[in-house]
N, C-alpha and C positions, 0 to 999 in steps of 0.2 A: 503493501500501500504505499502511497506518496506521501510522503511528510508534510505537514503544513508548518512551515516557520518561517517568519518575518524576518527579511534582511533588514541588519540594522542601518544600511546606507538605502534603502532602498526610495528611489524618486530624486534622489542627487545625482550632480553633473557625473561622467564616466570621467573625464579626466581628473586624474588623482590628486594631483595639485587644487584645483576647483572643489572637487568633495573633502577633501580635508577642510577648506574656510566653510563648507555651508556645514558639515559636520557640527565645526566649533560655533556655529552660527545657531543652531540646530539646539545645541544643547542649554541655549542663555534664553530659550522660549517653551522649550519644550513642556515643560512643568506650569506653565502658566495658568490662570483658572481659565475656563471658559468662558466668552459673551458671545450669547446668541442672541440676537436682537429681532431674529427675524423666523419665522418656522411655523410649523403647524401640526406639531404636538397634540395632543388630546388632553386639555388640563384637567379632565375627570382623573387619569393617570392619577397624577400628584395630589388632586384634593381626597382620594377614595384611596391611594394606596394600597389598594387589592394588586395582588398576585396578579402577571400577566397570564392569558388564557392557556397557550399551547404554542411551540414555536411556530408553528403554522400561521396563526392569526396574528403572533407577532412580526412573522419576520416574512411571510409571503405575502398572505390575503392584502393587505392596507397597502403595500408599495406598488406604485403603478411603475417605480423603474423594473421591479423584477417582473411583472405578470405582463407591461408589455414585450419585455423582449420573448417571452414565452409564446405569449399569443401572434405574436409575427410567423411562429414557427408552426403555428397550428394547433398550439394548445388552447381547448375551450376556457374560458374564464370560471365558465359556472364549474369547471372540476378542479378549480382551482382557490372554490370556495369565495369567489369574489359576490360578496351580496349582488342579488337582482331586485331589479324594480317589485316586482310581483313577488318574493321571497325566494319561489326557489325551491327545490329540496335540498336538504343540509348535507354536507359532503364532510366525510372523516378526514381530520386534520392529518392523520397520518399519513393519508393516500395524497393527498395534498404535498405533504411533504418529500415522499416517495418520486412524486412527479418531478417536482425541482432539482431533486439531488441527481436524478436521470440525466437532468438536461444542464446541470450546471457550466458544464464545458460551453454552453452560448454563450457567458460572461466571459469569457477568457478576455481581455485586451481592457476590459471595462469599467468604468469608474465603482462598479456594482461589486464586481470581483475584487476590488481590493478591501471597499468596506466590509460585506462578508467577512472577508477573509481574517480579518483583524479581529471583528467581533468574537468570529467562532473561538480565534486561536486567544486574544485578552481579556475577553469578557468571561468563557464557557471554557477555558484551558486546552481545548482542543487539539489535538498532536496529530491527526489524520485529514489529508484532503478531505471534502466533502464529495460522494460520489456517490453512486447505486448501490455500492456495496458498502459505504458506511452511514447510509443513509438513517437507518435505523438505530444504530449507535448512535449517531449525532441526535436525533429526537429523542432519544430516551433519555443524554446527559443534560441536555437542555430542558426538558421538561421535568427533570428532574431538580434542575439549579433552578427555574422558575418559581418551584413550590416554597423555597427558603425564604428568609426574612430580608437577607441581604441581595438578595434579586429582585426585590419590589420596588417603585418606581421611585420613591424618593433616597431608599438607599443608593439604589444606580447613581441618581442624578447626584450626589455627595459622592460618590468612588468616583464618576467620571471629573470632580471637580469643575463645576459647572456652575457658577455665579451667578449666572443669571439668562432665564431663557423666557421670549415670547410666544405665547401661541396668539392667534389669530380669529377672532373672532366677527362677524356681521352686527348689521346694529341691532338687528332685531334679540339678538342673544340674551337673557337673563344676567348671563354672567352668574350664573349660582354657585358653580365651581372656583371661580377668583375668589367670589365672599367668603366659602368655604377655607382656602388658602389664605385668603387675609387674617382671618379668624384663628386658624394654626400656626398665624406667625411666617409664614410663606409667601409673603404678597410682595414682596420687595424679588423675592427669589424666582416665581412664575407670575411672568405680566403678562396680559392679552394686549393687542393691536384690532386698533379699528379699521375695518376691511367691509367699505359700505356700496361695492359695487351692485348689490342688490338691490339697492333702492337709490342708484345714482343710472344704472345702463337700462333704457327704457326696451333692448334685447334681452334683457334678461328672465328666464322664466320666473312669471308669476309677479312680475313689475309690480302691477297695479295693487294685486294685494298686497304684496310687500308693504307698498309706499301708505296704504288703510291700516295696516298693522303697526306702520313705525305710529302713525297720527294713536291709534290706541294707546299703545306703552307710553306716550311721551303727554299725552292728553291734549296735542297741538290738531289746528285743522288743516291736515295734508290734503285737504281738495282744494287749499290756497296755495298757494306758492311763498308766500310770506311765512304762512304757520309749518310748510312743507322745510323752508329753512330754518325755523325755529326749531323743529323738532329734530334736526342732523345736529345743531349745536346743543340742543340738551344731549342727544346720546353720544357726543362728544363727550361732554363733562362727563357723562354717566361712567363711559371709560376712562378718563383718567382717573377718576376715584379706585376705580378698579385695576391701578398701576400702569395702565399705559401712557409711552411715550411718543409714539409714532403710528402717524395713518397708513395705509396699504391698499394699493390701487393697481387693479390687476386688467386694464381697460386694453379691448383691440389693438388701439396705436395709441401715439403720442399727444394727437391733436388735440388742440387746446383753443377757446374761445372765449370773447369776453362780450357777452350780448348787455345790449341795453335791459333796463329793468323789464320795458314793455318785450323785447323778445325771448327773454326767460320766462316771463310768464305765459308768452301763448306756446310758447316750446313746452313748459311742464305740461301748460290744461292737455294739449295733443297728446304726450306722453303718457299720461295718466289717464287717457282713454284708448291708448294702443295704436293709436291715429299717425304717429310720426312714419315718415318716408324711413328711408336709410341714410339718405343725407343729413335726415332733422334728425335722428337720434345719434347720429356720429357729433353732430355739432353739440345737441344737446348735454352728451357726455364730456364735451370739453369743454364747456361753459362750468361743467359742475366741479372740474379740474380745478378752475380758477378759483370756483366759489370754495373750495378745499383747502386750498392755499391761502387764500383772505383769512379763514377759520383759525389755519394753522400760526399764522402771524398773530392772530389775537391769543389760542389759547396753548402754544408752544406744542403742539404737537408735528413732531418731522415727520415729512411727505414721502412716501414713498412710491413712485411710477413705476412698473414695470410693463410695458404693453407688448404688444411682436407676437402674441401666442392665437392662430386660429384654434379657440378652444371648441373640445368635441366635434372634432375633424370626423370622426365616423359616426353618424347617424343611425346605424343599427346597433352600436355598443352604448351610445350614448342613450338612444331609447330603450335598451333591455336593462341597463346597470344606470345610469345617470352619468354626472360630471365628475370628472377627475379620474378618468379610465384609461389614462395612456394615449389617447386620442388627438393630444394637444400638440400642432405642430407649428415651428417657427416660420416667423413671416419677414420680410423684408417692413424696416421701418424708417420712419425719417422723421428728425429729432430738429434740425436747426429749423426749417419753417413749421414743424405743427407745434413747438414749444412757444415758438414767439409771442401770438399774444399773452401767453402768461409770463415770458421773461419782460417784456416789454411794461407789464403791471407790475410785476415783483423783482425782478433780477436782482436788483442791486439792494434790497433789506437785508439790515445785518441780522435783526432776528427770527430770520425764515431758513430752513434748511430743506432742501429737495434731493433727493437719491433717487437717483436714473439707473436704473436695469436694461438691459437687451439681452435677446434671443439672436441679433442680429449683429453678426460680428465683424461686420463690413463696415460697421460705423464707428470702431474703435477708435481711430486713427481721425478720420475725415470730421466725425461728430463729435462724437461725447466727450472726447478728451479736450478737443478747442472748445467748446463750452463747457466744462466746468474748470478749464483753465484760466476761463474769464471770469464767469458770473459768480460772485459771491455765495449766491443761494445754492448753487447747485456741487454735489456732491457724486460718484461713481460708485456704484455699488458693485458688490464682487462678480464672477461668473457664475451665473445663475442656471439652473436647471440642465438644459442638456450639456451648457459649456461647463459646469460643477466639475471640472474633471484635471489630470496633473496635464494635457496640453492646451487646454482652453485657459486654464490658469497662466499657462505661460504664454500665451498669444496675447491674452488680457495684457500681463507686465509689459511686455514688448511692444504694444503696440498706443498702452496710453501712458505709458510713465515719461517719455520724453518732453510730452507736451505738459500733461498735466501732473505730473509729479507722484509723490507718493501720497502727500498729503490734502489731495482733492480727491482720496478715495476713504473707504471707510473699513478699511481691514476685510475680516471675512464674514459671512456669515451661511449657515447650512439650509436654510430652507427646506426642512424636512417634516415627514411625518414619524420617519422611521427614527423611534429613540435611540435607538442601542446603535445607530450607525455615527451617531452626531461626533463621538468623540475621532473617530476613525475619518471623519470629512476634515475637521478641522488639523487633524495632525499631516494629514494630506497638504492642505493651506499651505501649513507652517513648514511643511518640508520643500515643497516649490516657493516658497519668497524665498528661503534662505541660498536652496539652489539658485534663485536669480539674482538677489543680493552679491552671492559668492564668485559670480561671474564678475559681476562689476569691479567686486575686489580683486579678483585677478587679473584684469584687465588696466586694473589703475587709473577703474573709474571713481572709486569711491574709498577713502579708507576703512579698515575693517571696523575701528573703533565707530563709526559711522554706521554702519551696516548693521551691527549690533545697537544702537540705538530704534533705527528703522524695524527691521525683524522683532523690535519688542512693541513699538510702537503699531507695526501691521496686526499681530497676534493679541494686542491687549486693548490701549490706549484709543487707538482710531475709533474703533467701534462703540467703546465707552460713550467717548466722547462726541462720538457723532448723534444716537441715538440719546443722549442727554441722560445716561444709567445713572 
């Protein structure tokens, strides 16, 4: 059986001298606490602190990185236990695990393989590579450990040296789990983030019903544009009381629009009635991004914009399984023109922070780095989603640093539902950043003592400062 062993110099440069520098830099930052300011873990895990149910439900079924790859090879989602909208038949988790193990080779060369191998080795102490032959051994070891108290969510949180983690909730969420966390003294460890897409996007399923519910929750008349704005401000304040320091906006594009009051009221009325054309829906979303920036300037929430995903591209999967099932596909994204109205109004405000993400890597050096290298409000988020990978991180640093520098970026965030992979993801980012810095040192473009400072900031300080933690 093949042995599972993580090489001490993994991901470091192959040149021996540069590798030595990377190793020295990494030693300075490898044990720093994890700041995870943007993610999608379930707050109920930490509030309830119940044992995770089984290996499949923890590591396979909720992870779209995993099941999208398996689905691409003809394996049915229902056979992997992915919940169907109509319920479907229950699936034996051990069977799900065996399917995954039998196809683990599909993940060769992918970030998922790096993350999973780290989890199996460092969290569960497994020493043989996952395969069809070792599937049951893996399942039994992991299942047994998940029943132990030191593998409950809060114990793992502490073991992973996580200082703070942000979950993501929509404005209709009552935040009962975050209230419980605050009562238990965990309110500064696990915080929420305000994700209002479902009440800002006229194309979001159930938009009109969501607006009505927003009014019920806040006591505002959301049939009226001013009441709608008041309701959003009310929920932002509610989220701040539950620890939020940021808002999070996943619009299809980066389009912004600064409408007149009359124009905004007219579009809101059409949106609420489901009468917007595609162009009008896009304009309304764009206007609401400007409104969110205005509110952020008032209440201090850091604003994150991550556009450029064609959501739910596979219509059959969406209709059977719902959102976030691995069928979101990157699209070409314009930032220079699209952000113009927002930047015209708020681009020079010292009290506002807007963090930009992209799935379109062609804009790193042409658009994003020049924008962030000029406008005081803009920072660049780390390589995101499809580019949360060693090569994606390398491309980002190579294309953005010369124009935007390191200090117009915000370090790293993991943006994941897969809780156990968080330390693995941060470790990859730390190693890749140290490797990039080591090359600058080796080429005499940076002193090693300066590289140590930058490595520390990329690992810890920049995320903490940018998200006002």
